[in-house]
C-alpha positions in Angstrom: 0.0 0.0 0.0 1.2 3.5 -0.8 2.2 5.5 2.3 -0.1 8.4 3.2 2.2 9.7 6.0 3.2 12.9 4.2 0.1 13.3 2.0 -2.7 15.9 2.5 -6.2 14.5 2.6 -8.2 16.0 -0.2 -11.3 18.2 0.2 -14.6 17.8 -1.6 -15.0 14.1 -2.0 -17.1 11.3 -0.6 -17.2 7.5 -0.6 -19.2 6.3 -3.6 -20.8 3.4 -1.8 -19.1 1.0 -4.3 -16.4 -0.7 -2.4 -13.4 1.7 -1.9 -14.3 3.9 -4.9 -14.7 7.7 -4.2 -16.5 10.5 -5.9 -14.4 13.7 -6.4 -16.6 16.8 -6.3 -13.9 19.4 -6.9 -14.5 20.0 -10.6 -17.2 19.2 -13.1 -15.6 15.9 -14.3 -16.8 14.6 -11.0 -14.5 11.6 -11.3 -15.4 8.3 -9.9 -12.0 7.0 -8.8 -11.1 3.4 -8.1 -8.8 2.4 -5.2 -5.2 3.1 -6.2 -6.2 5.2 -9.2 -5.9 8.9 -10.1 -8.5 11.5 -11.0 -8.4 13.2 -14.5 -6.1 15.9 -13.1 -3.6 13.2 -12.2 -2.8 14.9 -8.9 -5.5 13.4 -6.7 -5.3 9.7 -5.7 -7.7 7.3 -4.0 -5.7 5.3 -1.5 -7.7 2.6 0.3 -10.9 4.5 -0.1 -9.6 8.0 0.9 -8.8 10.7 -1.6 -5.4 12.5 -1.2 -3.8 15.5 -2.8 -0.4 14.7 -4.4 0.6 18.3 -5.1 -0.1 20.0 -1.7 3.6 20.2 -0.9 4.8 20.7 -4.5 4.8 24.4 -5.1 6.4 24.9 -8.6 6.2 28.7 -8.9 6.1 31.5 -6.3 6.8 35.1 -7.1 5.2 38.6 -7.0 3.3 39.8 -10.1 1.3 42.9 -11.0 -2.3 42.1 -10.5 -2.9 43.3 -14.1 -0.9 40.2 -15.3 -3.7 37.9 -14.1 -5.4 39.8 -15.8 -7.5 41.6 -13.3 -7.9 45.3 -14.2 -10.7 46.3 -11.8 -9.3 44.5 -8.7 -6.9 46.5 -6.6 -5.3 48.1 -9.7 -1.6 48.9 -9.5 -1.0 46.4 -6.6 1.1 43.3 -6.6 -0.1 39.8 -6.1 2.0 36.9 -4.8 1.5 34.2 -7.4 1.8 30.5 -6.7 1.1 27.3 -8.6 1.3 23.5 -8.2 1.5 21.1 -11.1 -1.5 19.6 -12.8 -4.7 20.5 -14.7 -8.1 19.1 -15.5 -8.0 20.4 -19.2 -5.7 19.5 -22.1 -5.5 22.7 -24.0 -3.4 22.3 -27.1 -2.2 26.0 -26.9 -1.5 26.1 -23.1 1.2 28.7 -22.4 2.2 27.0 -19.1 2.2 23.5 -20.4 5.5 22.6 -18.8 3.9 22.7 -15.4 0.2 22.1 -16.2 0.6 19.0 -18.4 3.7 17.3 -16.9 1.7 15.2 -14.4 -0.7 14.2 -17.2 1.9 13.4 -19.8 4.6 11.7 -17.8 3.4 11.5 -14.2 5.8 14.1 -13.0 4.8 16.2 -10.0 7.7 18.5 -8.9 8.0 21.4 -6.6 9.0 22.5 -3.2 7.4 22.0 0.2 6.5 25.6 1.1 4.0 25.8 3.9 0.9 28.1 3.7 2.4 30.2 6.5 5.6 30.7 4.5 3.7 31.7 1.4 1.6 34.3 3.3 4.7 35.6 5.0 6.5 36.0 1.7 3.5 37.8 0.3 3.6 40.3 3.2 7.3 40.8 2.9 7.2 41.5 -0.8 4.5 44.2 -0.3 1.7 42.3 -2.1 -1.9 43.0 -1.4 -3.2 39.6 -2.5 -2.2 36.0 -3.2 -3.0 34.7 -6.7 -3.4 31.0 -7.4 -2.5 30.9 -11.0 -0.2 29.6 -13.9 -2.0 26.2 -13.6 -5.6 25.5 -12.7 -6.0 26.5 -9.0 -8.9 24.1 -8.5 -6.6 21.1 -8.7 -4.5 22.4 -5.7 -7.6 23.6 -3.7 -6.2 22.2 -0.5 -3.2 24.5 -0.6 -5.4 27.4 -1.8 -7.8 26.9 1.1 -5.0 26.8 3.8 -3.2 29.8 2.3 -6.4 31.7 1.7 -7.6 31.6 5.2 -4.2 32.6 6.6 -4.0 35.4 4.0 -7.4 36.9 5.2 -6.0 37.0 8.7 -3.2 39.2 7.5 -5.5 41.5 5.5 -4.6 40.1 2.1 -7.1 39.2 -0.6 -7.1 36.0 -2.7 -7.7 35.6 -6.4 -8.0 32.7 -8.8 -7.0 32.5 -12.5 -9.2 29.7 -13.6 -10.7 27.7 -16.5 -14.1 28.0 -14.7 -14.6 24.2 -14.4 -15.2 24.3 -10.7 -18.3 22.6 -9.2 -20.8 24.7 -7.3 -19.6 22.9 -4.2 -16.1 24.1 -4.9 -17.2 27.7 -5.3 -19.2 27.6 -2.1 -16.2 26.0 -0.3 -13.9 28.9 -1.4 -16.4 31.7 -1.0 -15.3 32.7 2.5 -11.8 33.6 1.4 -11.8 34.0 -2.4 -12.2 37.6 -3.4 -11.6 37.7 -7.1 -11.3 35.4 -10.1 -10.5 35.7 -13.8 -12.3 33.0 -15.8 -11.1 31.8 -19.2 -14.2 31.6 -21.4 -12.2 30.0 -24.2 -14.8 30.0 -26.8 -18.6 29.7 -27.3 -18.6 26.3 -28.9 -18.8 22.8 -27.5 -16.8 21.6 -30.5 -13.9 23.9 -29.7 -13.8 22.8 -26.0 -14.0 19.2 -26.9 -11.4 19.3 -29.8 -8.8 21.8 -28.5 -9.2 21.5 -24.7 -10.6 18.0 -24.2 -13.2 19.7 -22.0 -16.8 21.0 -22.1 -18.2 24.5 -22.4 -21.5 24.1 -20.5 -20.0 23.8 -17.0 -18.0 26.9 -17.6 -21.1 28.9 -18.5 -22.8 27.5 -15.4 -19.9 28.6 -13.2 -20.1 32.1 -14.6 -23.8 32.3 -13.9 -23.4 30.8 -10.4 -20.7 33.3 -9.4 -22.6 36.2 -10.7 -25.9 35.3 -9.0 -24.8 33.6 -5.8 -21.5 35.1 -4.6 -19.8 38.4 -3.9 -16.6 37.3 -5.7 -15.4 39.9 -8.1 -14.7 38.4 -11.5 -13.4 39.2 -15.0 -13.4 37.1 -18.1 -10.7 36.4 -20.7 -11.0 35.0 -24.2 -8.0 34.0 -26.2 -8.9 34.5 -29.9 -7.4 31.7 -32.0 -7.4 32.4 -35.7 -10.0 30.3 -37.6 -11.2 28.6 -34.4 -13.2 31.0 -32.2 -13.0 34.3 -34.0 -16.0 34.4 -36.2 -18.3 37.4 -35.8 -21.2 35.2 -34.9 -19.4 33.3 -32.2 -17.9 36.5 -30.7 -21.3 38.1 -30.6 -22.9 35.1 -29.0 -20.2 35.1 -26.3 -20.5 38.8 -25.6 -24.3 38.5 -25.4 -23.9 35.7 -22.9 -21.7 37.8 -20.7 -24.1 40.7 -20.7 -27.2 38.6 -20.2 -25.8 36.2 -17.6 -23.3 38.3 -15.7 -24.1 41.9 -16.5 -22.5 44.7 -18.5 -20.0 45.6 -15.8 -17.9 42.4 -16.1 -14.6 43.3 -17.7 -13.8 41.2 -20.8 -10.2 40.7 -21.8 -9.7 39.7 -25.4 -6.3 38.1 -25.6 -4.1 37.8 -28.7 -3.0 34.3 -29.6 0.6 33.3 -30.3 1.4 29.8 -31.5 2.8 27.5 -28.8 2.8 24.0 -27.3 1.0 21.6 -29.7 -0.8 24.3 -31.6 1.9 25.9 -33.7 0.5 25.7 -37.2 -1.2 29.1 -37.1 -0.4 32.8 -37.2 -0.9 35.2 -34.3 -4.3 36.8 -34.1 -4.6 39.7 -36.6 -5.0 43.0 -34.9 -8.0 43.7 -37.1 -9.7 40.6 -35.6 -9.0 41.9 -32.1 -10.4 45.3 -32.9 -13.5 43.8 -34.5 -14.1 41.7 -31.4 -13.8 44.8 -29.3 -16.5 46.6 -31.3 -18.8 43.6 -31.2 -18.4 43.5 -27.4 -19.2 47.3 -27.1 -22.3 46.8 -29.3 -23.4 44.0 -27.1 -23.4 46.4 -24.1 -20.2 45.5 -22.3 -18.7 48.6 -20.6 -15.1 47.5 -20.0 -13.3 45.6 -22.8 -9.5 45.2 -23.0 -7.1 43.9 -25.6 -4.4 41.7 -24.2 -1.0 40.8 -25.6 -1.1 44.0 -27.6 1.4 46.3 -25.9 0.8 50.0 -26.1 -2.8 49.7 -27.3 -5.2 52.3 -26.2 -7.6 49.6 -25.1 -5.2 48.6 -22.3 -6.6 51.6 -20.4 -9.9 52.0 -18.5 -12.4 54.6 -19.8 -15.6 55.8 -18.3 -18.5 54.0 -20.1 -20.7 57.1 -19.6 -18.5 60.1 -20.7 -15.5 58.5 -22.2 -12.8 60.0 -19.9 -9.7 58.0 -19.4 -9.8 56.8 -15.8 -6.9 54.3 -15.5 -4.0 54.7 -18.0 -2.0 51.6 -18.5 1.2 50.7 -20.5 1.6 47.0 -20.4 1.2 45.9 -16.8 2.2 49.4 -15.5 -0.3 52.0 -14.3 0.6 55.5 -15.4 -2.4 57.2 -13.8 -5.4 56.2 -11.8 -8.0 59.0 -11.7 -10.9 57.0 -10.2 -12.2 58.7 -7.0 -14.3 56.7 -4.6 -15.2 54.3 -7.4 -16.5 57.1 -9.5 -15.5 58.9 -12.6 -14.3 62.4 -11.6 -15.8 63.9 -14.8 -19.4 62.7 -14.7 -19.8 60.9 -11.4 -20.7 57.5 -13.0 -20.1 54.5 -10.8 -17.1 52.4 -12.0 -17.3 48.7 -11.2 -14.5 47.1 -9.3 -12.8 46.2 -6.1 -10.9 48.9 -4.2 -10.5 51.0 -7.4 
C-alpha cells in the first residue's frame, strides 16, 4: 500500500458506496476513482478509499506579479499579487502557455515542486509588499487544499485571494472557497462545445454554469478572458454570442479581456491573431453592451486603459502591466460621477 504519511487528505470528495471507490466533487468531471487510481487531473489519488492531494507540498512557482498580469484590471489596480502554482490540470489545451507545469503530471506522471507551507507563502506575500495571493499559472482548482489553507491565513493578514481559472469548478467548490476567495479571472475560451472538446478535451456548458453561479450567488469579483485563436473561435457570430452571454448572464460591468493568440505547445500551425480581428471583437463587445473591454498581448494599445463608459474620460491609464495614472475617485468617474465597477479601485 502507498504510504499516506506525508500526504494531504483532499477536500470535496465522498465515498461512492461502491467498495473503496470515491466521488471527487472538486471539478465538473466529478471523477469516480477506483482504489489506487488517479483523477483526471492526475494529482488526486484514491488510497484505500480515501482521496489525497499529491501536489499540496509541491509548489512549482512562487513570485510577485502585477495584479494586471492575471489579468484583473478592476481589482486593486496597481497592486502586486504573490502568485503561486502547483503542477496539474483538468484540461488538455493544445495551446497552453504554461504546459511545462500544467501538463507534466498528465503526460509523464511528473509532479515536482518545493514543500512551502501556507504560512511561509503568506509571510512571503507580506514581505514582498503584495496585497493579494494569486493561485495561477496552472488551474487552481486542482490544488484547492493549498489554496484553502493559504487563503484563510491570508485573510487574517489583511490580504485578498484571487484565482486565474478555467471555470470548471463545481458549485460545491465555489461555495467551499467563497469565504476567502475575493476575485477570479475565468477563461471563457470559446462559445462552442466543439472547440472545447477538440482543443481543450473539455466541455463548455459547466464553464457557463460557473459564470452564472458566481454572478448570482456570490460576492466574488470576476473578470473574463477569451483567447482569440485564428480560424477557431474568432467568427463574428461566435464572438457576438459570447459577448451577449456575458451581458445577459453576468451583466455589462464584467470586464472582458480579449487576448491575442501566439502559436505554442501543440498548436503551432497558425499565425498570431490579426489586430483587425481583435479590434472587430472589441467593437462587437461594445455593441453588445459591455462597458469594459481590454485587448491583451497588444502592448501599447489604447484599449489597455480603462475609460468611463458614460462620458469616455480615461480613468486608469496603462502601459503593459504598469499603471501610469489612476483618476478614479471613490469608485466614481471624476468627470461625470458615473459609478465604476471594481474592487478597491
